C-alpha positions in Angstrom: 25.2 19.8 28.4 25.8 23.5 28.3 23.2 26.1 29.2 22.3 28.0 27.1 23.1 26.0 24.1 24.9 27.4 21.1 21.9 26.6 18.9 19.5 28.6 21.0 22.0 31.5 21.2 22.4 31.5 17.4 18.7 32.1 17.1 19.2 35.4 18.9 22.3 36.7 17.1 23.4 36.6 13.5 26.9 35.0 13.8 29.3 33.3 16.2 31.5 36.3 15.9 28.7 38.6 17.1 28.0 36.2 20.0 31.6 36.2 21.2 31.9 40.0 20.9 28.6 40.8 22.7 29.1 38.3 25.4 32.7 39.1 26.1 32.0 42.9 26.4 29.2 42.3 28.8 31.1 39.8 30.8 33.9 42.3 31.2 31.3 44.9 32.4 30.0 42.4 35.0 33.4 41.5 36.2 34.9 45.0 36.5 32.0 46.9 38.0 30.0 45.4 40.8 27.1 47.9 40.2 26.7 46.4 36.7 25.1 43.3 38.2 23.6 40.6 35.9 20.2 41.4 34.4 18.9 37.9 35.0 17.3 37.5 38.4 18.9 34.2 39.4 21.6 33.2 36.9 22.4 29.5 36.7 26.1 30.4 36.1 28.4 32.0 38.6 30.9 33.1 36.0 30.6 36.4 34.1 30.6 34.9 30.6 27.8 32.4 31.6 25.8 35.3 33.0 26.2 37.3 29.8 25.1 34.3 27.7 22.0 33.9 29.9 21.2 37.6 29.4 21.3 37.1 25.7 19.1 34.0 25.8 16.5 35.8 28.0 16.7 38.8 25.6 18.0 41.3 28.2 21.0 41.9 25.9 20.5 42.7 22.2 22.6 43.6 19.3 21.8 45.9 16.4 24.0 46.1 13.3 24.1 49.5 11.6 24.6 49.9 7.9 26.5 52.7 6.1 23.3 54.4 5.1 22.4 54.9 8.8 
């Protein structure tokens, strides 16, 4: 079974597209810059994408959608 599960991640974000976008951008940051270490103290995953997903589930990473009025 995958950790974190897709169902628990979907409770944090509004769509699968947003999940992929946010996690891939953060994973790239972790991979390309060693100083941008994971925000989770002891991540269960050793891969950047897994670390990014754990950051989302622990609410270290958030996403805010802006509307045209803002």
